[in-house]
C-alpha angles and dihedrals in degrees: 000000000000123000088249091058092047092054097053097065089048092053090047092053091048090051092052091048092053091048092052091049093051092252101098118171110256116244141154117294112248124231114279114242125231115275115257124241116283114261124234117279113262124234117282114265125237116282113259123235117284114264124232117274103258116226107197093178147316138246133178143229132192110255101165140010142170136186118224118212093000095188091060106009103165109113092009097114118035121130116026132194135177135222108204097191092064099023090238129146120208124205134178111243105200093166093068118101090251128025106283140175118217114218107206122199108228098176091099096056108123137178093261122103112238116254097242111016092187096062105016119136105179105143130084120224139178128205126240112195113217128228111265103174107064132155092349096307136101116238115211107187148008115235105172144005135199133190130204128159108314094345133097116182127188129198108220127187126213129203116303114289093022122103117248129231139232110225117211123208124183133189101062091139089064091047094243114093113207124200109243103170149297138258122207116247132183130281114308101356101211105174137020131189143163127237109248092258092051094235096118138039115207125197130195109214108198097194100197121186120245121251100277097032093245084131123033110166121192121258114240147163121239118209115197116189111202127214108197114298096317106107092189088066094053119111117224128200126179112205115204132182101235090122088068097053092103094045102070094115093049092047091049089052087057090058101267124146129224107183101176123128096236113181095027122116113224120183089338095312119115108215114231107155120177124216089260090056093044096052112090116190110214115170138006139209119183144192120192089268106031139040121202115200127190116225092199105182089041096051093233148107129230113211113200124194102217093201098059098011093233118154133217122185123209126192115219102211125210141297119238110225095188092092098040137065120254133169106219098164129083095209097133094257141079101273111171124179143162115235135194120223093023121121135177122226105217096214095172123206110185120036133188134177139210139162134253120181089350095303127115119243126188127217121199136186104220103215103153125215135208123210117241127168131185134184132190122265135159097243146336094281092057090047093055092044090052092055098261121150100213141004130224124182092220102039102029127220117358105221097179145348128169090206119107137149120260089245089062092063126087112220130210117259110277095023108124118210120178118240086229088075096055097112098033112124112241138162120261089204094076133055100039099090098169095040096236094128095254120111130216095196143356122250117205125201117263129352100255086234147073121250138204113213133184118226090261087070093251123140110247096173135356123186088226111194094339097113095053096040094047095047090046090052092049101039104024113198090357091071123107088038123169123247100242105048140008109260108135123229091016097133103043091104093048120048096307117229089354109221106219115141119068140172137159130221141178118233110181105319095331129096117219133192118215112200121191119209107218098201101031094040098220132120126232120206123203131178103228099167089126105034090205092055105040114166134198110242111173148334121221132181132179099198136106106227097194108145114262099019116137134184110297093033095094090268094146128220120003130187110000103217105165134024136189125189117213118200118228093251091058097046128096090222094051089238130098115270136200114208113200128191110207110201103197099040092040090226130140107206126193116207121191114219112227126197123215 
């Protein structure tokens, strides 16, 4: 072998070594050969496992509707409940001549949208008069109902200064509720609910004062522990708030609100309300171990341990409007602005709860509510002499309201308040920390939103200015409408669309919040499965917003007050339903939830 032949294999080995090390010697690219013939197709592989049905979102359509008390519908459909065993909806009919529950047959609900959702009346109902003479007292009105298993319970108020009653009806499974007795509650029982296991009935007793403060009962929560169907064996505990009477300053520092005219003399009565008298329980959501109660006018929550009946109170603080859009002017147009020194007082009405990663989370509809009290007098002169602040021929003598317009407040030097806010309704009980009559900020009623809270009282999610911006985008100048006639932009100066009704429901593996707007009439849907990643899903409304329309003109649904979600497995249509009681239109509307 020549030296030349001995060198070539060595160079070839060196070239391969460089290629394997990533440092191949650079040379000319060789010519690419012709592609070979395509081989035969191999056998089909085994089919993989089926994937989960993806639910990108939900929407709704009206599949059934009825109007209660059509001749005089206002107040005819407020709180609604559902009995899955008999496919029956129950609704308070406060427009009837006597307190009545409407029993609505839901067996005919189908998947088809009704022909005219604004005027449809497709459901049959029967009326169940309620007991009004109980335990030696006359009951004057039904405020709330709850259903569980074979039980229907009704929160009934008596005349002012007299404790209310909880009526118990049994036999729902047979379709014929029978009155079996009553248990006394506190003053003005406003809401009643069951724990999920049905072992306890919990009542929020609002305990409002009368018009001249001659009577100012304490707010409270009644806990009734049931033992089978024998009411005589039930244990009853009324939980008051006397333990917090010396904590007003600490509660105020947490962002609570105590708008009572202490120190004033009204019709000969000197007002001296304690914290326990000032607190007014409004709405309840419960687990088997805890009850969470909104203290609406006080901007707080009461958290009750149902095992030891201990109570913790949490103030909710305030919402800063300086970084969000709000329309505070009723000028007939969409007029958003961002304003310094303006805050919202959450003041939630409805509340619901659910779990994420084993922890409880609370969801509130932040309606807002001013205090306003009237008493009877002969004329304006008598009203002023009695210490009243204003007289109205229809309502009588106004003894007190904490509501004023921004223009009525005097602000501290250097505090800038936009002229756009002049007519916005705010509370005079907040913003004047030292009591010298000069305000550092304005505090408006409600937050025009819904909020998710953890049980530490911290905001996890707030819908911010979504409700107002979305409804303005959809309706234009007809947004922020009132609930009794179509006159657009008529609520911008006073709580806006007013989120009040609220319920939660599971569709597939997702948790959704349904939020009813009392004044606007629409329903917002949010996916809140992960409370730290809540997402807007849809906005629906069953209302004709043509200018000038009033109830009775085919206007549709007005003032959603109560909501009940029905899972697919409990529905006659086999699809999830949302039942809505609309207070002003007197309509009970059934929406079918549709996945896409």
